[in-house]
C-alpha angles and dihedrals in degrees: 000000000000119000117224119191113217130178132195143148117281093246137121092260087072098045090102088066092054092049092049091050093046093050092052094238094137091048089056090064094044098262127128106199113207101197121192124188113225109195090178088071136209100344090057092045091053088055091050091052092048093050097045093247091128137025100208136017135194097216145165113274097228093047098051094043091052090050093046087052087053094052107278104148097218131124133212113245096183146317110281101186115024097187122082122264112245103227109200116209106220135190134181104283090228094053125103093239108118105157138030090254089063089065098061109126092007128127119267120210111226132181090229140315112293091029125124090249088062099039095047090056086069092050089050091047092051091048089055097040092245122161107251089221088067093066118103128183141212116192111226102163098212144024089263088052090053091053089052094046096049092043090053092044091239088128131022105212142011132202118211139138105301094221095051090050095046095097089054090050091047090054091055094245097112129030117205112222099177146345125239114193120204112253088223141046104292109220133040131186108230136178136198103264093232092052092048094049091051096045109031097141092046092048091049090052090049092050092048090052097051090044089057089058097044093048090058099030099104094052095053105121112262092353088146091058092045092052093045090054097044095046099035093242134145112259093236091053092052091047090053090047092050090050094057100034118094121186118206132221096188142076117252110263119241090253092052091046093050091050091052090049091049090052093047090053091047090054090046091240090127128019104213139022124275122217116245092215091056098045107035117058 
């Protein structure tokens, strides 16, 4: 039995991994998956890949491509979630911010530099024709840290998956002023290049196994009720999320990859193109 270390955010997107582990499906193909939740998000996962503290990561597309452009020797195995991530733009519910225009020049809470919460502020700025120099950041590490920061007025707004933040909105802690979807598929499965090259057959077996679960995930009986219970969500919110979320069982095509790269350059997230043949295996 070969142990594979995998990291990902503790969110409903990754629940198929937990099911596959719990049902022993990886064990059946000789793989012991050592899964670690990383609530700090993509910036932290990039660091874990760089420092050989994980073998694989389920990670935001924009974050890993930026880090690969900056020297992270990881490769994309396949797209994990094909649909966009719906980034809610949240403010302290007691603040005077009512519209997206009110947030120009204000401070964004981010989990850390290189995270989706940082990078999507640039996408949001570009969508609203804001000067990138107007953006300011406050590092908060986690969703709990963002709640603390906005409540104490250390930061003015916070971008995070709108479904994961819905309970905080329902409690009247956050108010959502807008939603900014990613212009690309939101999650990729990546591996440290060295690990992949040394374990290609094993990695392919692992990918085939998780794909079996994601391809059938939506038809699992009462999966909506299970997710609502596990993630403390309203059933109708989970049902809406399931309706718009599409898992993938394929690698991005070269055309899809080049379009993502073009968008990342447009939003000044990366400075120069990456080669498909060097990044996607």
